[in-house]
N, C-alpha and C positions, 0 to 999 in steps of 0.2 A: 401377436405382440408379446414381448418379454415383460415380465413383472419388474417393477422398480418402485423405489420410494424417492420422492422429491420433497425436500424441506426448503421452502422459499423463505429466505430471511428478509424481514422488513428493512427498508432503506432508511437511512438517516442522513440528511444533508444539512450541514452547517455552512451558511453562506453569508457573506457580507464583509464590510471593512472590519478588520481585526479578528476575523474568524480563526486565524492560526493561533490566537491566544488560548483557544479552547482545545487545541490538539492533544495535549497531554491528558486532559480530562476524558476526551473521547476514546483514546487508546485504553485508558483505565476502565471505562464503562464497558468496553468489549472484553475485558478480562485478560488483556494482553500485557505482556511485560515489555516487548519490543515491537517495533514496526518497520517493515521494509518500505522505503519510499520509492514508488514507481513513477517513471516519467518517460516521455519520448526523448530521443537524443537531443532534440532542439530545446527541451526544457531542463536539461541537465543542471544548469546553474541554479534555477529555482528549486529543483529537487535537492541539490546539495545544501542550499540555504535552509530548507525544511529539516534535513537530517542534522545539520549543525545545531539548529534550534532544539532538536530532541536530545542531542548529546548521547549519553549511554543508552537511551531508550531507542535509538535508531539501530536497526539491524543492518543498515547499509542503504545504498542507492542502486537501483537497477534502472538504467536509462535506455532500455531497448524496447520499451512498450510500443506497441503498434495496434491499430484497430484490427479486430478479428485475429487475435493473437494465435499464432501457430503453436501446436502442442510442444514443440521443441523449445520455443521461447519461454513458455510457461514453466516447463521443467527446469530450464536454466535459472529462472528467477527463484524457483522453489529451492534449488540447490544452493543458491547464493544465500538465501534466508537461513538454511540449515547450517551454513558454515560458521 
C-alpha cells in the first residue's frame, strides 16, 4: 500500500426555504472570494439564477456536472474557474 494523507472536510448543509439568502455568508465562511456554480445541463437556468444573485462573487457557471464526474470534466471545470 502506498503512503498517503487524507484530510476529510466536515460537511455543512444549509437547507430550507430562503436558504439562498445565506449564500454570500457561506462563501465568506469558507474564506473564498468567488464561487463557481456547478449544475447539470438540465439545471442551467437555476444555476444561472444563483450566479446572477452572486454578481461579481460568481466565478461563472459550469453546467456539465454529472454523477461520478470523469476526470476530464473536473479538469474542464477547474480551468473554467481559473479563467
